[in-house]
C-alpha positions in Angstrom: 14.2 115.8 132.7 13.3 112.7 134.8 14.8 111.4 138.0 17.7 109.0 138.2 17.1 105.3 137.5 18.8 103.2 140.1 20.5 100.2 138.6 22.5 97.6 140.5 25.6 95.9 139.2 24.8 93.2 136.6 25.0 89.5 137.3 26.1 87.1 134.7 24.6 83.6 134.5 26.5 80.8 132.8 23.5 78.6 132.3 21.3 79.2 129.3 18.0 80.9 129.9 14.7 79.1 129.2 13.0 79.8 125.9 11.1 83.1 126.2 8.4 81.9 123.8 8.0 78.1 123.6 7.0 76.6 120.3 3.3 76.3 119.7 1.6 72.9 120.4 1.1 71.1 117.1 -2.7 71.3 117.3 -2.7 75.1 117.7 0.0 75.4 115.1 -2.2 73.5 112.6 -5.3 75.6 113.4 -3.3 78.8 112.8 -2.0 77.4 109.5 -5.5 77.0 108.2 -4.4 74.0 106.0 -4.6 75.9 102.8 -2.0 76.1 100.1 -1.8 79.9 100.5 -1.1 79.4 104.2 1.9 77.1 103.8 5.1 78.5 105.1 8.8 77.8 104.4 8.9 75.9 107.7 6.1 73.5 106.5 8.0 72.7 103.3 11.3 72.1 105.2 9.5 69.8 107.6 8.2 67.8 104.7 11.6 67.7 103.0 13.2 66.5 106.3 10.7 63.7 106.6 10.3 62.6 103.0 13.3 64.0 101.1 13.5 66.5 98.4 11.1 66.1 95.5 12.8 65.7 92.0 13.4 68.7 89.8 10.1 68.5 88.0 8.0 71.0 86.1 6.3 72.1 89.3 9.7 72.9 90.9 10.8 74.9 87.8 7.5 76.8 87.8 7.9 77.6 91.5 11.4 78.8 90.9 10.2 81.1 88.1 7.4 82.4 90.3 9.7 83.0 93.2 12.3 84.7 91.0 9.7 87.0 89.3 8.7 88.1 92.8 12.1 87.9 94.5 12.5 91.3 95.9 14.2 90.2 99.0 14.9 92.8 101.6 16.5 92.7 105.1 15.8 95.2 107.8 18.0 95.5 110.9 17.3 97.9 113.8 20.3 98.4 116.1 19.0 99.9 119.3 21.1 101.2 122.3 18.8 101.2 125.3 19.1 104.1 127.7 20.2 106.8 125.3 23.6 107.9 124.0 24.6 111.5 124.6 23.7 113.0 121.3 25.6 116.2 122.0 28.7 114.0 121.8 27.6 112.0 118.8 25.3 112.8 115.9 23.9 116.1 117.1 27.1 117.6 118.4 27.3 121.1 120.0 30.5 123.1 120.8 30.2 124.5 124.3 32.6 125.5 127.1 33.2 122.9 129.7 32.1 124.4 133.0 33.4 121.4 134.9 36.7 123.4 134.4 35.5 127.0 134.6 32.4 127.7 136.6 29.8 130.4 135.9 27.9 132.5 138.3 24.6 131.4 136.7 24.6 127.6 137.2 21.7 127.1 134.9 23.9 128.3 132.0 26.7 125.8 132.7 27.4 123.0 130.3 29.2 120.0 131.5 31.3 117.8 129.3 33.8 114.9 129.7 37.0 115.7 131.5 39.2 116.0 128.3 36.6 117.9 126.2 38.4 119.9 123.6 41.3 117.5 123.3 41.8 116.1 119.7 40.1 112.8 120.6 37.3 114.5 122.5 36.1 117.1 120.1 33.8 117.5 117.1 34.9 116.3 113.7 33.7 116.5 110.1 34.1 113.5 107.8 32.8 114.3 104.3 29.3 115.8 104.8 28.8 114.4 108.3 29.6 116.4 111.4 29.8 114.3 114.6 31.0 114.2 118.1 33.7 111.9 119.5 31.3 109.1 120.3 30.7 108.6 116.6 34.3 108.9 115.6 34.9 105.1 115.6 32.1 104.7 113.0 33.5 107.1 110.4 34.5 104.2 108.1 30.7 103.6 107.6 29.8 107.2 106.8 29.9 106.7 103.1 26.8 104.5 103.3 25.2 106.4 106.1 22.6 109.2 106.4 22.4 110.9 109.8 19.2 112.6 111.1 20.4 115.2 113.6 17.2 117.2 114.1 15.1 114.8 116.1 13.0 115.0 119.2 11.5 112.1 121.3 10.1 112.0 124.8 12.0 111.2 128.0 10.6 107.9 129.3 12.3 104.5 128.8 9.4 102.2 128.2 7.1 104.9 126.7 9.6 106.0 124.1 11.1 102.7 123.3 7.5 101.6 122.5 7.3 104.5 120.0 10.5 103.2 118.4 8.6 100.0 117.8 5.2 101.3 117.0 5.7 104.8 115.5 3.8 108.0 116.4 0.1 108.0 117.0 -2.3 108.3 119.9 -2.0 105.2 122.0 -1.4 104.2 125.6 1.1 101.5 126.8 -1.5 99.9 129.1 -4.1 99.6 126.4 -4.5 96.3 124.5 -3.0 96.5 121.0 -5.5 96.5 118.2 -5.5 94.2 115.2 -4.3 97.0 112.8 -1.3 98.0 114.9 2.1 96.8 114.0 5.7 97.3 115.1 8.0 98.4 112.4 9.5 94.9 112.2 6.1 93.3 112.1 5.1 95.6 109.3 8.2 94.7 107.4 7.9 91.0 108.0 4.3 91.0 106.9 5.5 92.0 103.4 8.8 90.1 103.2 8.7 87.4 105.8 6.6 84.6 104.2 9.5 82.7 102.5 11.6 82.6 105.7 11.5 80.0 108.5 11.9 82.5 111.3 11.3 85.9 109.6 11.2 88.4 112.5 14.0 87.8 115.1 14.3 90.1 118.1 16.6 90.4 121.1 14.6 92.9 123.1 12.4 91.5 125.9 9.7 94.1 126.6 9.2 93.2 130.3 12.9 93.5 131.1 12.3 97.2 131.6 12.3 97.9 135.3 9.4 100.4 134.9 6.9 97.8 133.7 4.6 95.8 136.0 4.2 92.3 134.7 0.6 92.1 135.7 -0.3 95.4 134.2 1.3 94.5 130.9 -0.1 91.0 130.5 -1.8 89.8 127.4 -1.8 92.3 124.4 -0.7 95.3 126.3 2.5 97.2 125.8 4.6 95.6 123.1 2.6 92.6 121.8 4.6 90.1 119.8 1.7 88.5 117.8 0.3 91.3 115.7 -0.4 90.6 112.0 -0.1 87.3 110.2 1.8 84.5 111.8 4.9 85.1 109.6 5.1 88.7 110.9 5.1 87.7 114.6 8.1 88.6 116.8 10.3 85.6 117.6 12.6 86.1 120.6 15.9 84.6 119.5 17.6 84.4 122.8 21.1 82.9 123.1 22.8 80.9 120.3 22.0 77.7 122.1 18.3 78.5 122.4 17.9 79.6 118.8 19.6 76.3 117.6 17.2 74.4 119.9 14.2 76.2 118.4 15.4 75.5 114.8 15.8 71.8 115.7 12.2 71.7 116.9 11.1 73.3 113.7 12.8 70.6 111.6 11.1 68.0 113.8 7.7 69.7 113.7 5.1 68.6 111.2 2.7 65.7 110.9 0.5 63.8 108.6 -1.9 66.6 107.9 0.8 69.1 107.0 2.7 66.5 105.0 -0.5 65.7 103.0 -1.1 69.4 102.3 2.5 69.9 101.2 2.3 66.8 99.1 -0.9 68.1 97.4 0.8 71.4 96.7 3.8 69.7 95.1 1.6 67.5 93.0 -0.3 70.5 91.7 2.4 73.1 91.8 1.9 74.2 88.2 -1.8 74.9 88.9 -1.2 76.5 92.4 1.4 78.9 91.0 -1.1 80.3 88.5 -3.3 81.3 91.4 -2.2 84.8 92.6 -3.5 84.0 96.1 -0.9 81.3 96.4 2.2 83.2 95.3 3.5 83.3 98.9 3.3 79.5 99.0 5.2 79.2 95.7 7.9 81.5 97.1 8.0 79.6 100.4 8.4 76.3 98.5 11.2 77.7 96.4 12.9 79.3 99.4 12.7 76.0 101.3 14.1 74.0 98.4 17.0 76.4 98.0 17.8 76.2 101.7 17.6 72.5 101.6 19.9 72.2 98.6 22.3 74.8 100.1 22.6 72.8 103.3 22.8 69.5 101.5 25.6 70.8 99.3 27.7 71.1 102.4 27.7 67.3 102.6 25.1 67.0 105.3 21.4 66.1 105.6 19.0 68.5 107.0 19.3 67.3 110.5 20.3 68.3 114.0 24.0 67.9 113.4 23.9 70.6 110.7 21.8 72.9 112.9 24.3 72.5 115.8 27.0 74.0 113.5 25.2 77.3 113.5 26.8 80.1 115.6 29.9 77.9 116.2 32.2 79.1 113.6 35.5 80.1 115.3 36.5 82.3 112.5 33.3 84.3 112.6 33.5 84.6 116.4 37.0 86.1 116.1 35.8 88.6 113.4 33.0 89.7 115.7 35.3 89.8 118.8 33.2 87.3 120.7 34.4 86.0 124.0 32.6 83.1 125.9 31.0 85.6 128.4 29.4 87.4 125.5 27.1 84.5 124.9 25.8 84.7 128.4 22.7 86.5 129.6 22.7 89.2 132.3 20.3 90.3 135.0 19.8 93.8 136.5 17.6 95.3 139.1 16.1 98.7 138.3 14.6 101.1 140.9 14.5 98.3 143.6 12.4 96.0 141.5 13.3 92.3 141.0 16.2 91.7 138.6 15.2 91.6 135.0 16.9 90.2 131.9 16.5 90.5 128.1 17.4 86.8 127.8 19.9 87.7 125.1 23.6 87.5 124.5 25.9 90.5 123.9 25.3 92.8 120.8 28.3 91.3 118.9 26.8 87.8 119.3 23.4 89.1 118.1 25.1 90.6 115.1 26.9 87.4 114.2 23.7 85.4 114.6 21.8 87.8 112.4 24.4 87.5 109.7 24.3 83.7 109.8 20.5 83.7 109.6 20.6 86.1 106.7 23.2 84.0 104.9 21.1 80.9 105.3 18.0 82.6 104.2 16.2 81.8 107.4 15.3 85.3 108.6 14.8 88.8 107.2 14.1 91.2 110.1 16.3 91.7 113.1 16.0 93.9 116.2 19.5 93.9 117.8 20.0 95.8 121.0 22.4 96.3 123.9 22.2 93.2 126.2 22.4 94.8 129.7 19.2 96.5 131.0 19.7 100.3 131.0 23.2 100.0 129.6 23.5 103.6 128.4 21.4 105.1 131.3 24.3 107.4 132.4 22.6 109.4 135.2 25.1 111.6 137.0 24.7 114.2 139.8 26.3 117.6 139.6 28.4 117.0 142.7 30.1 114.0 141.1 31.6 116.2 138.4 34.4 117.0 140.9 36.4 114.6 143.1 36.6 114.9 146.9 39.6 117.2 146.5 37.6 119.4 144.1 39.7 118.5 141.1 37.5 118.0 138.0 36.2 114.5 137.1 33.9 115.4 134.2 30.8 113.8 132.7 30.5 110.0 132.1 32.4 108.9 129.1 30.3 106.5 126.9 33.2 105.9 124.4 34.0 102.3 125.3 30.3 101.3 125.6 29.7 102.7 122.1 32.6 100.7 120.7 31.5 97.5 122.4 27.8 97.7 121.7 27.7 99.4 118.4 30.8 100.3 116.4 33.0 97.3 116.7 30.3 94.7 115.9 28.6 96.9 113.3 31.9 97.2 111.4 32.2 93.4 111.4 28.5 93.0 110.4 28.6 95.4 107.5 31.9 94.0 106.3 30.4 90.5 106.2 27.2 91.6 104.5 29.3 93.3 101.8 31.5 90.2 101.3 28.6 87.7 101.0 26.9 87.3 97.7 23.1 86.9 97.7 21.9 83.8 95.7 24.5 84.0 92.9 23.0 87.3 92.0 26.2 89.3 91.7 24.9 91.5 94.5 25.8 91.3 98.2 23.6 90.9 101.3 24.3 94.5 102.0 22.7 95.5 98.6 19.5 94.0 100.0 19.7 95.5 103.5 18.8 98.6 105.4 19.9 99.4 109.0 18.6 101.8 111.5 20.8 103.0 114.5 18.6 104.5 117.2 17.7 104.8 120.9 14.7 105.9 122.9 16.0 109.4 123.7 19.2 111.4 124.4 20.9 112.8 127.5 21.4 116.2 129.0 24.6 118.0 129.8 23.1 120.8 131.9 20.5 121.4 134.6 18.1 124.3 135.3 18.4 125.4 139.0 16.1 128.5 139.1 13.3 126.4 140.6 15.6 125.3 143.4 16.8 128.8 144.1 13.2 130.0 144.5 12.4 127.5 147.2 11.8 128.7 150.7 14.4 126.5 152.3 17.7 127.4 153.8 20.8 127.9 151.7 22.5 124.7 152.8 19.5 122.7 151.6 19.5 124.6 148.3 23.1 123.8 147.8 22.5 120.1 148.5 19.7 120.0 146.0 21.8 121.7 143.3 24.6 119.3 144.0 22.3 116.3 143.8 20.6 117.4 140.6 20.9 114.9 137.7 22.8 116.6 134.9 23.0 113.5 132.6 19.2 112.7 132.7 16.8 111.6 130.0 16.3 114.2 127.3 14.1 114.6 124.2 17.0 115.7 121.9 18.5 112.9 120.0 19.5 111.6 116.6 19.5 108.5 114.5 21.2 107.1 111.4 20.2 105.0 108.4 22.7 102.7 106.7 22.3 100.6 103.6 22.5 100.4 99.8 19.2 102.4 99.4 20.4 105.2 101.7 21.8 108.4 100.4 25.2 108.0 102.0 27.6 110.6 103.3 24.6 112.9 104.2 23.3 114.6 107.3 20.1 116.4 107.9 19.3 118.9 110.6 21.3 120.1 113.6 21.0 121.3 117.2 21.4 124.9 118.3 24.4 125.5 120.4 22.5 128.1 122.5 19.1 126.5 122.5 20.3 122.9 122.8 17.2 121.7 120.9 16.7 120.6 117.3 16.4 123.1 114.5 13.3 122.3 112.3 13.8 121.0 108.8 11.9 121.4 105.6 10.3 118.5 103.6 13.5 118.4 101.4 15.7 117.9 104.5 17.2 121.4 104.5 17.2 123.6 107.6 14.4 126.0 108.2 16.1 129.3 107.0 14.3 131.3 109.7 16.5 129.9 112.3 20.2 130.7 113.0 22.0 127.5 112.0 24.5 127.8 114.8 22.7 129.2 117.8 19.4 127.5 116.9 17.4 130.6 117.7 14.8 132.2 115.5 16.2 135.1 113.6 14.9 138.6 114.6 11.6 139.4 113.0 11.2 135.9 111.6 8.7 133.1 112.2 9.0 129.4 111.9 8.4 128.2 108.3 4.9 126.8 108.0 6.2 123.5 106.5 9.2 122.9 108.7 9.0 120.2 111.4 11.2 118.3 113.8 11.2 114.5 113.1 10.4 111.9 115.8 10.3 108.1 116.1 7.3 107.9 113.7 9.3 109.5 110.9 12.0 106.9 111.4 9.5 104.0 111.4 8.0 105.2 108.1 11.5 105.8 106.6 12.7 102.3 107.5 9.7 100.8 105.6 10.1 103.3 102.7 13.7 102.4 102.2 12.7 98.7 102.0 10.3 99.3 99.2 7.1 99.4 101.4 4.6 102.2 101.3 4.3 102.9 105.0 0.8 104.3 104.8 -1.6 101.8 106.2 1.1 99.6 107.6 0.3 99.8 111.3 -1.1 103.0 112.8 1.9 105.3 112.6 0.8 108.7 111.4 4.1 110.1 110.3 5.3 110.1 106.7 8.7 108.9 105.5 11.7 111.2 105.1 12.0 110.6 101.4 15.2 112.6 101.1 17.0 109.8 103.0 16.7 107.5 100.0 19.3 107.4 97.3 18.1 108.9 94.0 
């Protein structure tokens, strides 16, 4: 368990933040493009269409459509990340314990602390179908039919270290080392395969240096989370607020020049020949995607111009569905551990979800990393002495219920509902049919504290008592869970559990079943038994590989993650 992270009250700013990553100067943009047919992106074609109009429906266009359709295996990947760690014992890896806030034990190390009303109907453990969950997950039960929960999972206990593993997977690396060319975040690995036809393939609302643990000098350049790994269409684009993303899109429409226009023109003139070249299939798909986007926007009675772009993220009906208030579109700043105030330069999670939906519907993006806006939002540190009020009446552990509703369940319900209601390209299938979602965090939180070390100290009893009272009993903890949601997911399923005595994950076998050598309730090894040689406890690397596997990507060789996918998560 780590020490408490001191976080000051957040400050909201009404003025929009500056763009986190400004658009490339045209000269550098062209040098990266390489000026080859194979290197042309959807954005290049859209720039050409905006400048010169849409080419007629000729043989080349029809061939491009055929090539794109024959390779149109569109997927969307959405990570939904709650920074700071939800209390898994109250969510997807629930344990039934006494509440020693109410009834104390002589051995304080054996005490388990829960919310004040633990055991009441709304603060218990429930089972819905095949999924057993704590009260924090109760508002999400309407999504369980499409959800697979991984309840046996261990991580580390450091904010920046373990959130980097969420991105990069599990292998031997250091945060402060420069990232290598063959490393990829999970979203970069996904976008490398599916991002070429999109204008802004890989959108993210995390800002790596917002973490108060990170020194900006120490993490300059390619260190820590590096946004520009892989081909250009896989790079992370920090979406920011709705206003900033609109501004970025406007600049893309205005981008381009004679060299790009000539290359696009050459491609259009020779489309039938270029499409026959397997090396240029990405360009053919990009051309078809841009043409479809252009026609889709033009069909609404507008040209591809700034007026149309300004309509993005301004739909009053959508804002109502996602419960968006004006303050949700603002950014917030927080100071952590006495460092200068940091910000993710992002709006609230419900705004991010709405923006993601609109970008998916328009065919502009395919990968999205949504996360809680406020720095350390779920970092619910709590000292033992705060479990009781000044009059010694019980106060209980911090209750994360409202935070979970605001930053996860309410906007996720709206997001999934919209995905299911929106048809993808007149295909008879919905956006949801092409999507996979991952719900995760960097670690979990404790509900207890070991005091034997304090009791053994050679200090007077009053100091021991003070240290025991000050001990953090809601600290960072390796025990956590995650969930997968989507059309490819084996819904209404749960794998693994946590022992109610051990409070750690019970290992699972390669088929997802529990290691039979462990007691499924206590979590302890059965007498005269040994751990099964094939059982294991999953971590962030398993989640990374599974997210790609569900999206039709063989994760082996995609980045440096060494863990295999959990194949049992996928629907047969």
